[in-house]
PARO-590755 format. One record per residue (C-alpha): y, z, x; residue in one letter. Coordinates in steps of 0.25 Angstrom, whole numbers, padded with zeros to 4 digits, always signed. Each point is the difference from the previous one (the first is absolute). Layout:
BEGIN
YZXA;...
***
This chain:
BEGIN
-0132+0012-0450M;+0009-0010+0007Q;+0007-0004-0013K;+0003+0015-0003G;+0006+0001+0014F;+0009-0012-0002I;+0004+0005-0013S;+0005+0013+0006I;+0008-0008+0011L;+0007-0008-0011I;+0004+0013-0007I;+0006+0006+0012L;+0008-0012+0004C;+0005-0001-0015W;+0004+0015+0000V;+0007-0001+0014T;+0008-0012-0005G;+0004+0006-0012Y;+0006+0012+0007T;+0009-0009+0008Q;+0005-0009-0011V;+0012+0004-0009N;-0005+0003-0013K;+0012-0007-0007S;-0005-0013+0006D;-0014+0001-0005L;+0004-0007-0012G;+0004-0012+0008R;-0009-0011+0003P;-0008+0001+0013V;+0004-0014+0005T;+0015+0004-0002S;-0001+0013+0008L;-0008-0007+0012L;+0011-0011+0000S;+0011+0010+0001A;-0006+0007+0011E;-0003-0013+0008K;+0015-0004-0002N;+0006+0013+0005K;-0010+0000+0012A;+0004-0015+0003R;+0015+0003-0001A;-0001+0012+0010A;-0008-0009+0009K;+0011-0011-0001D;+0011+0010+0002S;-0006+0005+0013L;-0004-0014+0005T;+0015-0004-0002S;+0005+0012+0007S;-0009-0003+0012T;+0004-0015+0001N;+0015+0004+0000K;-0003+0010+0011L;-0007-0011+0008L;+0012-0009-0001H;+0010+0011+0004Q;-0009+0005+0011S;+0006-0002+0015P;-0013-0006+0004V;+0002-0015-0001V;-0013-0008-0001P;+0000-0010+0011Q;-0012-0009+0005P;-0003+0001+0014G;-0011+0002+0011K;-0003+0013+0007A;-0001+0000+0015S;-0012+0009+0000H;-0012+0001-0009P;+0002+0009-0013V;-0010+0004-0010D;+0004-0007-0013T;-0011+0007-0009A;+0009+0011-0004T;+0015-0002-0004P;+0010+0003+0011K;+0015+0003-0001N;+0010-0007+0009T;+0001+0004+0011P;-0014+0004+0002V;-0003+0015+0000I;-0010+0005+0010D;-0011+0005-0009A;-0005+0010+0010A;+0013+0007+0001K;+0004-0001-0015E;-0013+0000-0009S;+0009-0001-0013D;+0007-0012+0004A;-0007-0009-0010D;+0002+0009-0012E;+0004-0007-0013P;+0014+0000-0004S;-0003+0003-0015A;-0012+0001-0010F;-0002-0008-0013L;-0008+0008-0011F;-0010-0009-0008E;-0009+0005-0011R;-0014-0005+0001R;-0007+0005-0012G;-0002+0013-0006C;+0006+0012+0007K;+0001-0009+0013V;+0013-0002+0007T;+0000-0008+0013V;+0012+0001+0011R;+0002-0014+0005V;+0007+0001+0014P;+0013-0009+0002I;+0004-0003+0015Y;+0014-0004+0002A;-0003-0007+0013Y;+0001-0014+0006V;-0013-0006+0005Y;+0002-0009+0012V;-0012-0009+0004P;-0004+0002+0014V;-0008-0009+0009E;-0009+0007+0010R;+0003-0005+0015E;-0012-0003+0008P;-0003+0011+0011V;+0003-0006+0014K;-0010+0005+0010V;+0007+0001+0013T;-0008+0001+0013E;+0004+0010+0010P;+0009-0005+0012V;-0008-0001+0013K;+0007+0006+0012P;+0005-0011+0009A;-0008-0002+0013R;+0008+0005+0012I;-0003-0008+0012P;-0003+0008+0013F;+0012-0007+0007L;+0013-0004-0007Q;+0010-0008+0010V;+0014-0003-0003H;+0011-0004+0010G;+0007-0012+0006N;-0001-0009+0012F;+0012-0006+0007M;+0002-0010+0011Y;+0014-0002+0006N;+0005-0009+0011V;+0015+0001+0005N;+0006-0010+0010Y;+0013+0002+0008Y;+0006-0011+0009S;+0009+0011+0006N;-0001+0016-0001I;+0013+0007-0004D;+0007+0008+0011T;-0002+0009+0008P;-0013-0008+0002Y;-0001-0014+0005N;-0012-0008-0003E;-0003-0013-0006K;-0011-0006-0009N;-0006+0013-0004V;-0012+0000-0010Y;-0004+0013-0007Q;-0013+0000-0008H;-0004+0012-0009T;-0013+0001-0008V;-0001+0012-0009Q;-0010+0005-0010T;+0002+0013-0009Y;-0011+0004-0008L;-0002+0012-0011D;-0015+0003+0000V;-0006+0009-0011T;-0014+0005+0002V;-0007+0003-0013K;+0013-0001-0007G;+0003+0014+0005K;+0003+0000+0015Y;+0012-0008+0004P;+0002-0005+0015M;+0010-0009+0006R;-0002-0011+0011L;+0010-0007+0008Y;-0003-0011+0010L;+0012-0006+0008T;+0000-0010+0011N;+0013-0005+0006R;+0001-0010+0012F;+0011-0008+0006T;+0004-0009+0012N;+0011+0009+0003S;+0001+0009+0013S;+0009+0010-0007L;-0009+0003-0012F;-0014+0007+0000R;-0013-0006-0005N;-0008+0010-0008F;-0011+0002-0010S;-0001+0012-0008D;-0011+0006-0010L;+0003+0012-0008N;-0009+0006-0010L;+0005+0012-0008N;-0004+0009-0011Y;+0010-0001-0012N;+0002+0014-0003N;+0012-0002-0009G;-0008-0010-0009Q;-0012+0009-0001F;+0008+0012-0003S;+0008-0007-0010Q;-0013-0005-0007K;-0006+0014+0000I;+0013+0006-0006K;+0000-0012-0011T;-0014+0004-0004Q;+0004+0015-0001V;+0012-0004-0008R;-0007-0009-0010E;-0011+0011-0002K;+0011+0010-0002F;+0007-0009-0010L;-0013-0003-0007A;-0004+0015-0001S;+0013+0001-0009L;-0002-0002-0015P;-0002-0015-0001S;+0012-0008-0005P;-0009-0006-0011K;-0002+0014-0006A;+0014+0002-0004P;+0001-0014-0004D;-0012+0002-0010S;+0005+0013-0004L;+0014-0007-0003K;-0008-0011-0008L;-0007+0011-0008E;+0014+0007-0002L;+0006-0013-0005D;-0011-0002-0010E;+0000+0014-0005T;+0015-0001-0002I;-0002-0013-0008L;-0011+0007-0009R;+0010+0012-0002L;+0011-0010-0005R;-0010-0007-0009S;-0005+0013-0006L;+0014+0005-0001D;+0005-0012-0007A;-0013+0001-0010W;+0004+0014-0004I;+0015-0003-0002K;-0003-0013-0008N;+0009+0001-0012P;-0011-0007-0009G;-0010+0011+0003L;+0010+0011-0002L;+0005-0005-0013Q;-0015-0002-0005K;-0003+0015+0004M;+0013+0005-0007V;-0004-0008-0013E;-0014+0005+0000A;+0005+0014+0002K;+0010-0002-0012E;-0011-0006-0009K;-0010+0011+0003A;+0011+0010-0003M;+0003-0007-0013R;-0014-0001-0004D;-0002+0015+0003S;+0012+0004-0008L;-0005-0009-0012A;-0014+0006+0000S;+0006+0014-0001L;+0009-0003-0012T;-0012-0006-0008R;-0009+0008-0008K;-0014+0001+0006P;-0007-0006-0012D;+0009-0012+0001T;-0001-0003+0015V;-0005-0014+0003N;-0013+0000+0008R;+0004-0013+0006M;+0014+0004+0004S;-0007+0012+0008L;-0008-0011+0007V;+0012-0008+0003D;+0008+0012+0006S;-0012+0004+0009A;-0001-0014+0005M;+0015+0000+0003V;-0001+0013+0007R;-0012-0004+0008L;+0008-0013+0005G;+0012+0009+0003L;-0008+0010+0008D;-0006-0012+0008S;+0014-0005+0004L;+0004+0013+0004E;-0013+0002+0008A;+0003-0013+0007A;+0014+0004+0002Y;-0004+0013+0006A;-0010-0006+0009L;+0010-0010+0006R;+0009+0012+0002K;-0011+0006+0008Q;-0002-0012+0008Q;+0015-0001+0003I;+0000+0014+0005D;-0013-0003+0009S;+0007-0013+0005L;+0012+0008+0004R;-0008+0010+0007A;-0008-0011+0007R;+0014-0006+0005I;+0004+0013+0006V;-0014+0001+0007V;+0001-0015+0005L;+0014+0003+0006E;-0005+0012+0007R;-0012-0008+0006L;+0009-0011+0004I;+0009+0009+0008K;-0013+0007+0006T;-0006-0013+0003A;+0012-0004+0009K;-0005+0012+0009G;+0009+0004+0011K;+0015-0003+0000S;+0004-0013+0008Q;+0007+0008+0010E;-0012+0008+0003S;-0008-0013+0001I;+0010-0006+0010N;+0000+0012+0008K;-0015-0001+0002T;+0001-0015+0003V;+0010+0003+0011R;-0009+0011+0006E;-0011-0010+0000I;+0008-0011+0007D;+0007+0010+0010Q;-0013+0006+0004A;-0001-0001+0015K;-0014+0005+0003S;-0013+0000-0007P;+0001+0015-0002A;+0013-0001-0008Q;-0006-0011-0008L;-0012+0008-0003K;+0009+0012-0004K;+0007-0009-0010V;-0014-0005-0005M;-0005+0014-0002E;+0012+0004-0008E;-0001-0011-0010N;-0016+0000+0000H;-0002-0013+0006I;-0014-0002+0007A;+0000-0007+0013D;-0013-0007-0004T;+0009-0012-0004I;+0005-0002+0015L;-0008-0007+0011P;-0009+0007+0009K;+0007+0006+0012G;+0014-0002-0006Y;+0005+0014+0006K;-0004-0005+0014T;+0006-0014-0002L;+0013+0006-0006M;+0001+0009+0012A;+0000-0011+0010I;+0015-0003+0002R;-0002-0012+0009S;-0011-0007+0007F;+0002-0013+0009G;-0008-0008+0010V;+0006-0011+0008G;+0016-0001+0001R;+0005+0013-0006T;+0013+0008+0000V;+0000+0014+0006V;+0012+0008-0006N;-0003+0015+0001Y;+0012+0008+0005S;+0013-0001+0008E;-0006+0006+0013L;-0014-0006+0000S;-0002-0014-0005A;+0010-0007-0009K;+0000-0014-0005N;-0010-0005+0011I;-0008-0012-0002S;-0015+0002+0004V;-0012-0009+0001K;-0011+0010-0003G;-0003+0010-0011F;+0008+0010-0008Q;-0003+0009-0011T;+0006+0012-0008E;-0008+0010-0008Y;+0007+0011-0009N;-0009+0007-0011P;+0007+0014+0003D;+0000+0000+0015A;+0006-0012+0008Y;-0008-0008+0010Y;+0005-0013+0007A;-0006-0009+0011L;+0006-0012+0007A;-0004-0007+0012T;+0001-0014+0006G;+0009-0009+0009S;+0015-0001-0002V;+0010-0011-0002D;+0011+0010+0003Y;+0011-0005-0010R;+0000-0009-0012F;+0009-0009+0008R;-0011-0003+0009D;-0006-0009-0011F;+0012-0009+0001I;+0005+0000+0015V;-0010-0001+0011K;+0003+0010+0010G;-0004+0000+0015P;-0014+0002+0004K;-0003+0014-0001Q;-0012+0010+0002S;-0007+0003-0012G;+0003+0013-0008Q;-0008+0007-0011Y;+0001+0013-0007L;-0009+0010-0007T;+0006+0010-0011V;-0008+0012-0006L;+0007+0008-0011R;-0004+0012-0008Y;+0008+0008-0010G;+0000+0009-0013R;+0006-0005-0013G;+0003-0013-0006L;+0007-0011+0008K;+0011-0002-0010D;+0001+0015-0003G;+0002+0013+0008N;-0009-0001+0013N;-0001+0004+0014V;-0007-0011+0009I;-0004+0000+0014F;-0001-0013+0008T;-0006-0004+0013W;+0003-0013+0007F;-0004-0007+0013G;-0002-0013+0006G;+0008-0009+0009K;+0013-0007-0002R;+0011-0008+0007Q;+0012+0007+0005L;+0014-0004-0002Y;+0001-0008+0013N;-0013-0007-0001A;+0006-0013+0003G;+0010+0001+0011T;+0004-0011+0011V;-0001+0002+0015D;+0014-0004+0004T;-0005-0003+0014V;-0012-0008-0003Q;+0006-0005-0014N;-0014+0002-0006T;-0004+0009-0012P;-0005+0013+0004V;-0010+0007-0010Q;+0000+0015-0001T;-0014+0004-0004P;-0003+0007-0013P;+0002+0014-0001S;-0010+0009-0006G;+0005+0010-0010L;-0005+0012-0008M;+0007+0009-0010G;+0000+0008-0013F;+0009+0003-0011T;+0001+0010-0011V;+0007-0005-0013E;+0004+0007-0012G;+0004-0005-0013N;+0006+0009-0011Y;+0005-0004-0014R;+0011+0009-0004L;+0001-0006-0013T;-0006-0013-0007K;+0011-0008+0007N;+0003+0007+0013I;-0009+0000+0012T;+0001+0005+0014F;-0008-0005+0012T;+0000+0007+0013A;-0009-0004+0013E;-0002+0005+0014V;-0007-0007+0011A;-0004+0001+0014K;-0006-0011+0009S;-0005-0004+0014S;+0011-0005+0008Y;+0001-0014+0006P;-0005-0005+0013V;+0013-0001+0007Y;+0003+0015-0003A;-0012+0004+0009K;+0000+0000+0015D;-0012-0006+0007S;-0006+0014+0003T;-0001+0003-0015D;-0014-0001-0005N;+0001+0008-0013T;-0007-0006-0012S;+0007-0005-0013L;-0005+0012-0008P;+0005+0009+0010A;+0014-0007+0000Q;+0000+0001-0015M;-0003+0015+0000L;+0010+0004+0011E;+0008+0010-0007L;+0010+0002+0011S;+0005-0014+0000N;+0010-0002-0011R;+0003-0015+0004H;-0011-0006-0007N;+0003+0006-0014E;+0006-0006-0012A;+0006+0005-0014Y;+0002-0007-0013S;+0007+0004-0013L;+0001-0009-0013K;+0005+0003-0014A;-0001-0008-0012D;+0007+0004-0013A;+0004-0006-0013A;+0009+0006-0011F;-0003-0006-0013P;+0012+0007-0007K;+0010-0006+0010T;-0008-0012+0003Q;+0001+0003+0015T;-0011-0003+0010T;+0002+0006+0014V;-0009-0003+0013R;+0002+0005+0014S;-0008+0001+0013T;+0002+0007+0013F;-0009-0003+0012K;+0000+0007+0014R;-0008-0006+0011L;-0003+0006+0014G;+0002-0009+0012A;-0015+0000+0003N;-0005-0001-0015F;-0008-0012-0003Q;-0007-0005-0013S;-0003-0013-0008F;+0013+0002-0008S;+0011+0000+0011T;+0003-0007+0013F;+0001+0008+0012T;+0011-0002+0010D;+0000+0012+0008G;+0012+0007-0007S;+0001+0011-0011A;+0004-0007-0013Q;+0006+0005-0013T;+0001-0008-0012A;+0004+0002-0014W;+0003-0007-0013S;+0005+0003-0014A;+0002-0008-0012S;+0005+0003-0014V;-0001-0009-0013Q;+0008+0003-0012Q;+0001-0006-0014L;+0013-0001-0008F;+0005-0004-0013F;-0014+0001-0007K;-0008-0006+0011R;+0009-0013+0001Q;+0006+0003+0014L;-0010+0003+0011T;+0007+0006+0013L;-0008+0001+0013M;+0005+0007+0012L;-0008+0001+0013G;+0002+0004+0015A;-0010+0001+0011N;-0001+0001+0015T;-0009-0008+0009N;-0014+0003-0004D;-0006-0006+0013F;-0010-0007-0007S;+0003-0014+0006N;+0001-0002+0015P;+0008-0013-0002F;+0012+0007-0004I;+0012-0002+0010G;+0001+0012+0010S;+0015+0001-0003Q;-0004+0007-0013Y;-0001+0015+0003K;-0007+0011-0008S;+0014+0004-0005T;+0003-0013-0006T;+0000+0001-0015V;-0003-0012-0009F;+0006+0001-0014K;-0003-0008-0012S;+0006-0001-0014L;-0005-0008-0012Q;+0005+0000-0014A;-0005-0008-0012T;+0006-0002-0014W;-0009-0004-0011R;+0004-0001-0015R;-0006-0007-0012N;+0006-0014-0001K;+0009+0002+0012W;-0001-0006+0014P;-0008+0008+0010V;+0009+0004+0012I;-0005+0005+0013S;+0006+0004+0013A;-0006+0006+0013G;+0004+0004+0014Y;-0012+0002+0009F;-0006-0002+0014P;-0007-0013+0003S;-0008-0005+0013S;-0003-0013+0007Q;-0011-0003+0010I;+0004-0008+0012T;-0010-0006+0010K;+0005+0002+0014L;-0012-0006+0007G;-0015-0001+0001D;-0005+0011-0008G;+0013+0007+0000L;+0008+0003-0012F;+0012+0008-0004R;+0005+0005-0014E;+0014+0002-0003N;+0006+0009-0011L;+0013-0003-0007F;+0006+0003-0014Y;+0000-0010-0012T;+0009+0000-0012L;-0006-0006-0013T;+0005-0002-0014G;-0005-0008-0011N;+0002-0003-0015V;-0011-0006-0009T;+0001-0003-0015H;-0010-0007-0009T;+0006-0005-0013Y;+0000-0010-0011K;+0010-0011-0003V;-0004-0008-0013R;-0014+0003+0001D;-0001-0004+0015L;-0005+0011+0009M;+0009+0002+0013M;+0000+0008+0012N;+0012+0002+0009S;+0000+0007+0014A;+0011+0004+0010L;-0005+0005+0014V;+0009+0005+0011Y;-0006+0004+0014T;+0007+0005+0012Q;-0006+0003+0014F;+0007+0010+0009Y;-0006-0004+0013N;+0005-0006+0013R;-0004-0012+0008S;-0007+0009+0011T;-0008+0007-0011D;-0007-0013-0005S;-0005-0013+0003G;+0004-0004-0014F;+0011-0010+0000V;+0007+0005-0012Y;+0003+0014+0005F;+0011+0008-0007N;+0000-0010-0011T;+0004+0001-0015K;-0008-0008-0010N;+0002-0003-0014L;-0010-0007-0010L;+0002-0004-0014L;-0012-0005-0008S;-0001-0005-0014Q;-0013-0003-0007A;-0002-0007-0014V;-0013+0000-0007F;-0001-0012-0010I;-0014+0001-0006N;-0009-0005+0011Q;+0011-0004+0009L;+0007+0010+0010T;+0012-0004+0007L;+0006+0009+0012Q;+0013-0002+0007T;+0003+0008+0013N;+0013+0000+0008A;+0002+0009+0012S;+0009+0002+0012G;-0001+0007+0013A;+0012+0005+0007F;+0003+0006+0014N;+0010-0001+0011Q;-0006-0012+0006D;-0004-0009-0011Y;-0001-0003-0015R;-0013-0005-0007L;+0000-0005-0014Y;-0013-0004-0008T;-0002-0006-0014L;-0014-0001-0006E;-0006-0006-0013Q;-0014+0002-0004R;-0008-0004-0012A;-0014+0003-0005T;-0007-0005-0012Y;-0013+0004-0007N;-0006-0013-0005I;-0011+0007-0007N;-0007+0013+0003K;-0008-0007+0011Y;+0011-0007+0008V;+0013+0005+0006M;+0010-0008+0009I;+0013+0004+0007G;+0010-0006+0009A;+0013+0004+0007G;+0011-0004+0009L;+0008+0008+0009K;+0014-0003+0007Y;+0004+0007+0012N;+0014-0001+0007Y;+0004+0007+0012Q;+0014+0001+0004T;-0001+0003+0015T;-0005-0014+0003Y;+0003-0006-0014K;-0014-0004-0002I;-0006-0004-0013E;-0015+0001-0002Q;-0009-0003-0012L;-0013+0007-0003G;-0010-0002-0011Y;-0012+0006-0006S;-0012-0003-0010A;-0011+0009-0006E;-0011-0002-0010T;-0011+0009-0006T;-0013-0005-0007F;-0008+0009-0009Q;-0014-0005+0000V;-0009+0006-0011P;-0012+0007+0006K;+0005-0004+0014L;+0013+0008+0002G;+0014-0002+0004Q;+0005-0009+0011I;+0014+0000+0006Q;+0008-0009+0009F;+0014+0002+0006S;+0008-0007+0011A;+0014+0002+0005E;+0009-0007+0010K;+0010+0011+0004G;+0008+0005+0011F;+0000+0013+0008I;+0010+0006+0010P;-0002-0005+0014G;+0007+0001+0013M;+0015-0002+0001N;+0003+0004-0014K;-0006-0013-0005Q;-0011-0002-0011L;-0012-0007+0004V;-0010-0007-0009P;-0012+0008-0005N;-0012-0006-0008N;-0009+0009-0008T;-0012-0002-0009G;-0010+0009-0008R;-0013-0003-0007A;-0007+0011-0008T;-0012+0001-0008Y;-0002+0012-0009F;-0012+0003-0009K;-0002+0012-0009T;-0014+0003-0006F;
***
């Protein structure tokens, strides 16, 4: 049975082979026929292999050894550059196929890859641990400490005192609680052996609203910028775009390869010739093996054409991908830069928590990133304990130094409170006045609107204050007579209106109780009743103020007008028993592309200082003019004409301030001469005063100063020459100073000053020395001493020795 089945199979194979063999070749030997078929198949294989090798040599992909910066799977061949298999599944298709016959009726397609294989080393994966958030201490303290002592052998006119020491100890601290809530602390202690200057100790603790608000705005701004498409996203898309363009160029070069195109043309021509030849032959004479050869050539040509069409499809796909990537990059940039800048400006210019919250909602920013209570803390405009400055309005309390408490709270409505004892003016820090009764104030304010915007604010003030004639002298007994402090109470209504972003108007009306000297002995009305007495118009006051800026013309205008009743009193003005009218106006104008600044001003006596001489009436107008020229690489030129003042001591506890005009002009220039930095300055000053106006010897004097400085590496040389001239004398001085930085820790300096006065033909020589030590971790120490001369009696210069020692530490 099995033998019969095998015999049938052999017969079937023989019949099949016989039908596929040319009958004319049956007479040939079998070995000869097989040998011819093998030779033709081997020739076709060699031809296709030769064409492939030629294609590889002419390919734009150049084999180069290298290492990849990222792990790549080398199990399958990859083209260069590497094509993402997930995006293009056909990236590793063979370039052509070789047909190889392996037995009876079996033909195998052998793939040929026209690729370059690059060995790749896998890099070890680095495991990075998440960064732990830095620990924020409960308190963070930064600031400085200073100790300073000054010595004067004589005090300059108009004071007359000898061997004066003045010590100052001061600490400034920036304290941040939990890294979020900033506070500031000032500690100051000044003491002296002088009878003229005050000893005082001050403590000031205040909440730093500016720093806190800026920190909140910074967090919101960073969150807003982070919510935009990340800058890394466009970068990664740009990198992918560059790689896609590189692949496109590589494939484009492949399909345009001259060798490949020539091979395809030759294959098409050969296929056409074979086809024509087969048609001209008789069917019985067609060689079976030539049909096999033609089929193999046709299959090779079809393979090349398929590879060519595939690459063209990939090129079209890459071009479409490039368009998509370009669109994605444009979209990834999100909003335009102008829109981003606008939002950033809105964040930085937010004046209240409500405005900031509105910007956050418009940009979908949650307030969970902000510290708890940020709305309340942003609304606290100021908060101070200890020595504080009360500066509320023109008719209530302005620039008053108070030891006590002061706060302003402005979420939407406006609230303010200040209370404490008063050192009336800042000058009282320096000059010790006569012993006076204590004074204090309490101010309450309430309003609608933001303090820096449109608002209406009601202010109530009360307390006790010293009157203008608090320190008078009894001419009979020649003893000081103290007027008791006067109780006062009043209220004001103030309105601020912003016509535009740059134009603001302020109006204020006020009414107060009247001073004690305006009442007779039988008047027992209370302070509130006096304040609300509508029939009395002598205790009223009015104030108007306008501020305007015009960016197009680069003009700034400021003006004020104030009318005070005879019996009006507040903590902003002095009361002298007469009605007062005061006004002021100033204009600043820029010319020649902001190179020239011109300032004009005029004002009447504002009655803010009781020391001003009585010869100045309210109708006296004080004028001022200042012009400054600045241009790149040009000298800076400035000139001014404005009022000046001088305080003169008349006796124990009695002072007088005199006003006079001063004309100044200066030219300064910084430049280089052969790599040496230099600075030159020329200063002219003239006082328009009389001998009766001042105890200053050099009244109505013209002064001219020429200064020249040269900076030679660590050495600084400075030469000063000056002259003072008036109708009675001429004074000439010549000074030479030098400072040298030995290293970053030590600086030394010295100087000589020659004085020559023509009135008495006296020549005097002064000298000075200074040094600075920078000690690591300890701080900076400075010493200076000078033997100089100051004006004395009879128009002579008298010796004056000064010295200073300072220790400064920043932490």
